[in-house]
C-alpha positions in Angstrom: 55.2 57.8 95.8 58.0 60.7 94.7 60.4 59.5 92.2 63.6 58.2 93.3 66.8 60.3 91.8 70.3 59.7 91.4 72.9 62.4 91.4 76.1 61.3 89.8 78.7 64.0 90.4 81.9 63.8 88.0 85.5 65.1 87.9 88.3 64.3 86.0 90.2 62.1 88.0 93.6 61.8 89.8 96.3 59.1 90.2 95.6 56.4 93.2 99.0 57.7 94.7 102.0 60.2 93.7 104.1 57.0 92.9 105.5 56.7 89.5 103.4 53.6 88.3 100.2 55.1 89.4 100.9 58.3 87.8 101.7 56.4 84.7 98.4 54.6 84.7 96.5 57.7 85.3 98.4 59.4 82.4 98.2 56.7 79.9 93.9 56.5 80.6 93.9 60.2 80.3 96.1 61.3 77.6 94.6 58.2 75.2 91.3 59.7 75.3 90.3 60.7 71.8 88.7 63.8 72.9 91.6 64.9 74.9 94.3 64.4 72.2 92.2 64.6 69.1 94.6 63.6 66.6 94.4 60.3 64.5 94.4 57.0 66.5 98.0 55.8 65.3 99.6 58.8 65.9 97.9 59.4 69.4 99.1 55.7 70.5 102.6 56.8 69.3 102.8 60.1 70.7 101.3 59.1 73.9 102.5 55.6 74.8 105.9 55.8 73.5 106.8 59.4 73.9 104.6 61.4 76.4 103.9 58.8 79.2 107.3 57.5 79.4 108.9 60.6 79.8 106.6 62.5 81.6 105.5 60.1 84.5 108.6 60.9 86.5 108.5 64.3 86.6 104.6 64.4 86.9 105.2 62.0 89.9 107.4 64.7 91.6 105.0 67.3 91.1 102.2 65.1 92.7 104.3 64.2 95.8 104.2 68.4 96.4 100.2 68.2 95.9 99.6 65.1 98.2 98.3 65.1 101.7 98.5 62.7 104.4 95.1 62.0 103.4 95.6 61.7 99.6 94.6 63.8 96.7 92.8 67.1 97.4 90.8 66.4 94.6 89.5 63.1 95.9 89.4 64.5 99.4 87.0 67.4 98.3 85.0 65.1 96.0 84.0 62.9 98.9 83.3 65.8 101.1 81.2 67.5 98.8 79.4 64.1 97.8 78.5 63.8 101.5 77.4 67.4 102.2 75.2 67.4 99.3 73.4 64.1 100.3 72.8 65.8 103.8 71.0 68.6 102.0 68.5 66.4 100.1 65.9 63.8 101.4 65.8 59.9 101.0 64.4 60.4 97.6 67.9 61.2 96.4 70.9 59.3 96.3 74.3 61.2 95.6 77.3 59.4 93.7 80.7 60.3 92.9 82.9 59.1 90.2 85.8 60.1 88.1 86.2 60.0 84.3 89.8 58.5 84.8 90.7 56.1 87.5 88.8 55.6 90.6 86.0 55.6 91.6 85.6 54.5 88.0 82.4 55.3 86.1 82.0 51.8 85.1 81.8 50.6 88.6 79.8 53.6 90.0 77.0 53.5 87.1 76.8 49.7 87.5 75.8 50.2 91.1 73.2 52.8 89.9 71.9 50.6 87.2 71.2 48.1 90.1 69.4 50.5 92.0 67.2 51.4 89.2 66.4 55.0 90.0 63.6 56.5 87.8 65.9 59.9 87.1 69.5 60.1 86.5 71.2 63.4 86.9 74.7 63.3 85.5 76.4 66.7 86.8 80.3 67.0 85.6 82.0 69.6 87.7 83.4 71.7 85.1 81.8 75.1 85.0 82.8 75.7 81.3 82.1 73.1 78.7 84.8 71.6 76.7 84.9 68.6 74.3 87.8 67.1 76.2 86.2 67.4 79.7 82.3 67.7 79.6 82.0 65.9 76.1 84.4 63.2 77.1 82.7 62.5 80.4 79.0 62.5 78.8 80.5 60.2 76.0 81.6 57.7 78.2 78.3 57.8 80.4 76.3 57.3 77.5 78.4 54.4 76.3 77.6 52.8 79.3 74.1 53.7 79.8 73.0 52.9 76.2 73.5 49.1 77.1 71.1 49.1 79.9 67.9 47.1 79.8 66.2 49.9 81.6 67.4 53.6 80.9 66.0 56.0 83.3 65.3 59.7 82.5 68.6 61.1 82.3 69.4 65.0 82.5 72.7 66.2 81.6 74.1 69.4 83.2 76.8 70.7 80.6 77.9 73.7 82.1 77.4 76.4 84.8 79.9 79.1 84.3 77.2 82.0 84.6 75.4 80.2 87.8 74.8 82.7 90.7 75.9 80.2 93.3 78.9 79.2 91.4 80.1 82.9 90.9 79.2 83.9 94.3 81.3 81.3 96.0 84.5 82.4 94.4 83.3 85.9 95.1 83.1 84.9 98.8 86.5 83.5 98.9 88.2 86.5 97.2 86.7 89.1 99.8 88.4 87.4 102.3 91.4 89.5 100.8 91.4 93.4 100.9 91.4 93.6 97.2 92.4 97.3 97.1 95.9 96.0 98.0 96.5 94.3 94.8 98.1 95.7 91.6 96.6 93.3 89.5 94.2 90.2 89.1 94.4 87.3 86.6 91.7 84.9 86.0 93.6 81.6 85.0 91.9 79.0 82.9 93.2 75.4 81.7 94.4 75.9 78.3 93.0 74.0 75.4 94.5 73.7 71.6 93.4 76.3 69.4 92.1 73.5 66.8 89.6 72.1 69.5 88.1 75.7 69.9 87.7 75.9 66.3 85.7 72.6 66.1 83.1 74.2 67.9 82.1 77.0 65.3 84.3 75.7 62.3 82.9 78.9 60.2 84.8 81.2 62.2 88.4 81.2 63.2 89.3 81.5 66.9 91.5 84.3 66.4 89.1 86.5 64.6 86.5 86.0 67.3 85.4 89.0 69.1 84.4 86.9 72.4 87.1 88.4 74.5 85.3 91.7 74.4 81.7 90.6 73.8 79.7 87.2 74.6 77.1 86.4 72.3 75.0 83.3 74.0 73.3 82.7 70.4 77.0 81.7 68.7 79.4 81.6 71.9 77.4 79.3 74.3 79.5 76.2 73.9 82.8 77.9 73.0 85.2 77.3 75.8 87.3 80.5 75.4 84.3 82.8 75.0 82.5 81.4 78.4 86.2 81.6 80.1 86.1 85.3 79.3 82.4 85.8 80.0 83.3 84.1 83.4 85.8 86.8 84.3 83.6 89.5 82.9 80.7 88.1 85.6 83.3 87.9 88.3 84.8 91.2 87.9 81.5 92.9 88.1 80.6 91.3 91.4 84.1 92.2 92.7 84.3 95.6 91.2 87.4 94.9 89.4 88.0 97.3 86.6 88.7 96.0 82.9 92.0 97.4 83.2 93.1 95.7 86.2 92.4 92.2 85.2 93.7 89.6 82.5 92.3 86.7 81.3 94.8 83.8 80.6 95.6 80.2 80.1 97.7 77.8 82.0 99.1 74.1 81.5 99.8 74.7 77.8 101.6 71.9 75.6 102.7 73.8 72.8 102.5 77.5 71.4 99.3 76.6 69.3 96.9 76.4 72.5 94.8 79.5 73.8 96.7 82.6 74.7 97.6 84.7 76.8 99.8 82.1 78.5 99.1 82.6 82.6 102.9 82.1 83.3 104.3 85.0 80.7 101.4 87.4 82.2 102.5 86.9 85.6 106.4 87.0 84.6 105.3 90.5 82.6 103.4 91.8 85.4 106.2 91.3 87.8 108.8 92.9 85.5 106.4 96.0 84.9 106.4 96.7 88.8 103.5 94.9 90.1 104.1 93.8 93.7 100.9 92.1 94.7 99.0 89.7 92.2 95.9 87.9 92.8 94.9 84.8 90.6 91.9 83.1 90.4 91.4 79.5 88.9 87.7 79.5 87.7 87.8 76.4 85.7 88.4 74.2 88.7 86.2 73.4 91.6 88.4 71.9 94.0 92.1 72.3 94.6 94.4 70.3 92.5 97.8 69.9 90.7 96.8 73.0 88.5 95.9 75.3 91.2 98.1 74.6 94.5 101.2 73.6 92.8 101.1 75.2 89.3 99.7 78.8 90.3 100.3 78.7 94.0 103.8 77.3 94.0 105.2 77.8 90.4 103.8 81.0 89.5 104.2 82.4 93.0 108.1 81.5 92.6 108.0 83.1 88.9 106.6 86.3 90.2 109.2 86.7 93.0 111.9 86.1 90.5 111.2 88.9 88.3 110.6 91.5 91.0 107.2 90.8 92.7 106.4 90.2 96.5 103.3 88.4 96.8 100.9 86.0 94.5 97.9 85.1 96.3 95.9 82.4 94.9 92.0 82.3 95.6 91.0 79.0 96.9 89.0 76.9 95.0 85.1 76.1 95.6 86.2 73.2 97.7 83.5 72.2 100.1 82.2 75.8 100.6 78.7 75.7 101.8 77.4 77.9 99.0 79.0 75.7 96.6 76.9 72.6 98.0 73.7 75.1 97.4 74.8 75.9 94.1 75.2 72.0 93.2 71.9 71.2 94.7 70.3 73.9 92.5 72.0 72.8 89.5 70.8 69.0 90.0 67.3 69.9 90.7 66.4 72.6 88.9 
């Protein structure tokens, strides 16, 4: 009899609603993660619980209200759709589950359901294309902290990243090819930013500022460097889309201070507009579903910034969402 396998899809999470109280609860859990804000415990508690959350919750609530649809958070909506579509692609020997690192559906609850079901094999697949300690690492850590207490621990497979997977790349390419790329003056590949200190922890013998990964990817030394895999993702996509090097820029968004990965996406958008670019296309390859950082930050805020500085149109390439090719990519990642 074939072995029974459970595939656990994981994403970062979303507030239950855009109301201030729910946003506050989400931010409290998210920002208190020691891998997200990797500073000493007491300093993190003071910074998060007394400064960041109290002062950011109300403002973040307003932004989430811009994102929210009548059916809820796009991240959750697409997560459920992807779960259902992937399940349809598999036979009865496979069960697909969905959980979020923060908030609902919680990893504690879903993993408890999986424990009771007792599969022979568990595939843990965080939907983060590029590995980072604050996303993939945090998700794996919580999963293993739960699983280590099970009486019966099944065979466990961890899918740690897929920035170079053909199905993932081809889905983004297909979404971009809906447009006439020849009409665009420039292209930006915008990734979520990280503090430089977190990048340096991956290769403590080399300072991030002195690395050459923005020019050449070395799989032997750069495979788990978030910055390196972002640049490599962009190179792979630019090749598929026939975008020459001089027509695209790799940038990083959502920074909290100046000691984060550069260049900053908003500064690049502003600079391109001031230099005469009229039509700009922005990709968000770090996000598999439309969310706050894509729909609002890039689509709305950067779109306004571009026009304010002389640009005419900023086009955001939609995320993978529930694209059929993305479903096939997830199937391949889970089964191979």
